[in-house]
C-alpha positions in Angstrom: -0.2 -0.2 0.0 1.3 3.1 -1.2 1.1 6.2 1.2 -0.9 9.1 -0.1 0.9 12.3 -0.5 -0.2 16.0 -0.6 1.5 19.1 -1.6 1.5 21.7 1.3 2.3 25.4 1.7 1.0 27.6 4.5 2.1 30.7 6.3 4.1 30.1 9.5 5.0 32.8 11.6 4.1 35.8 8.8 6.7 33.7 6.1 5.1 31.6 3.2 6.6 27.7 3.5 7.8 26.2 0.2 5.3 23.7 -1.4 6.5 20.4 0.1 4.8 16.7 -0.8 4.1 15.1 2.7 2.2 12.3 3.9 -1.8 13.4 3.9 -2.1 11.9 7.4 0.8 13.9 8.9 0.1 15.9 11.7 0.7 19.9 12.1 3.0 19.4 15.0 5.3 16.8 13.0 5.4 19.3 10.4 6.3 22.3 12.2 9.1 20.1 14.2 10.5 17.6 11.6 10.2 19.6 8.4 10.4 23.3 9.6 12.7 22.9 12.5 10.3 24.9 14.8 10.7 22.9 18.3 8.9 25.4 20.6 5.6 23.8 20.1 5.5 20.6 22.5 4.1 17.1 22.1 2.2 16.5 25.3 -0.6 14.1 25.6 -1.0 13.3 21.7 -4.9 13.8 21.9 -5.1 17.7 21.6 -6.4 17.6 25.6 -3.1 19.5 27.5 -2.8 22.2 24.9 1.0 21.9 25.1 1.2 21.7 21.5 -1.2 25.2 20.9 -0.6 27.4 17.9 -2.6 30.2 16.8 -4.4 29.8 13.4 -5.0 33.1 12.0 -8.1 32.8 10.4 -10.5 35.0 8.5 -12.6 35.8 11.7 -10.1 36.3 13.9 -7.4 34.2 15.9 -7.8 30.8 17.3 -6.3 28.2 19.0 -5.6 25.1 17.7 -4.1 21.7 19.2 -1.6 20.8 16.6 -0.9 17.3 17.6 -4.5 16.2 16.1 -4.6 18.9 13.3 -3.8 17.3 10.2 -1.5 19.1 7.5 -4.3 18.3 5.1 -6.5 20.5 7.2 -3.6 23.2 7.7 -2.7 23.3 4.1 -3.2 26.9 2.8 -3.9 28.2 6.1 -1.8 30.7 8.5 -0.2 29.9 11.6 2.0 31.3 14.6 3.9 29.3 16.7 5.9 29.9 20.1 8.8 31.0 17.7 6.6 33.8 16.0 5.8 36.2 18.8 8.8 37.8 19.7 10.4 40.8 17.6 13.4 39.4 16.3 16.5 41.4 14.3 18.1 40.1 10.7 19.7 37.4 12.2 17.1 36.0 13.9 18.2 37.1 17.7 15.4 38.2 20.2 15.0 41.6 20.3 11.8 42.0 22.1 9.5 39.5 23.7 5.7 40.1 23.2 3.9 41.4 26.1 2.4 37.9 27.1 5.9 36.3 27.1 7.4 39.2 29.0 4.4 38.9 31.5 5.1 35.4 32.1 8.6 35.9 32.7 7.9 38.7 34.9 5.6 36.5 37.3 7.5 33.5 36.8 4.6 31.6 35.5 6.5 28.3 35.0 8.5 25.8 36.4 9.4 23.3 33.7 8.0 25.5 30.4 6.9 22.5 29.0 3.2 24.1 28.8 4.2 27.3 28.3 4.0 27.5 24.2 0.4 26.5 24.7 -0.3 29.2 27.3 1.1 31.7 25.3 -0.7 30.8 22.4 -3.9 31.0 24.5 -3.5 34.2 26.1 -2.3 35.9 22.8 -5.5 35.2 21.1 -7.3 36.4 24.0 -5.7 39.7 24.0 -5.8 39.9 20.2 -9.5 39.3 20.8 -10.2 42.0 23.4 -8.7 44.5 21.1 -11.5 44.3 19.0 -14.1 43.4 21.5 -13.1 44.9 24.8 -14.4 43.4 28.2 -15.8 44.8 31.5 -12.6 45.4 33.6 -15.2 43.3 36.4 -15.1 40.2 34.0 -11.4 40.3 33.5 -11.0 37.3 35.8 -13.5 35.2 34.4 -12.8 35.7 30.7 -8.8 34.8 31.6 -9.9 31.6 33.4 -12.2 30.9 30.5 -9.5 31.2 27.6 -6.4 29.6 29.5 -8.8 26.7 31.3 -8.4 24.2 28.3 -4.3 24.3 29.3 -2.9 21.7 31.4 0.3 22.8 33.5 1.6 19.9 35.5 3.8 21.6 37.7 0.9 23.7 38.7 1.6 27.1 37.7 -1.8 28.3 36.7 -2.1 30.8 39.4 0.7 32.8 38.0 -0.4 32.1 34.3 -3.5 33.7 35.3 -2.4 36.6 37.0 0.2 37.3 34.1 -2.6 37.7 31.3 -5.0 39.4 33.5 -2.1 42.0 34.4 -1.6 42.6 30.7 -5.0 43.1 29.9 -5.8 45.5 32.8 -2.5 47.4 32.0 -3.0 47.6 28.2 -5.2 50.3 27.0 -8.2 49.6 25.1 -8.4 46.0 26.2 -11.1 46.9 28.9 -14.2 49.1 29.4 -15.1 50.4 33.0 -18.9 49.2 32.5 -20.1 47.5 35.4 -20.1 43.6 34.3 -23.4 42.1 33.8 -23.7 39.2 36.0 -26.6 36.8 36.4 -28.1 37.6 40.1 -30.8 35.3 39.2 -29.3 32.4 41.5 
């Protein structure tokens, strides 16, 4: 039985990849790591549950977090993605000159111990911040919004609180991401 191949080309971290013939059933994570040498995205559970493998899909209707370990290159073909390597600003030689606000906040809050889950948390928090740029949230709702956005990510070292605090601080300290409106909460209970 011959393996079915597919010519794949997509945009990764703002750069168009060269067309490449790949096995049709190859996962996006394998493509990133084995063919593009982008090893920052982690393989965790292999089932899309832990979100260590999460990358950002820059969809037409806005950024979305997708688990790269269960996302096939057949679906990813022709689409645009950002990995953890694509968030920081780099110079012409590829050296990091400035971390993203989320990356810097995670460092400032000592959010991680082993850092295995960090790429997924960066993707989820970055996607949330970008979503809030077009649809700000009431300041009173920030805690709930952050918890909902990062809830699917698993940290085996129990660093959740610091990831949540760092993301909350970025949102509260970035103009335009929140409104001063009082949150509308369900008071029927």
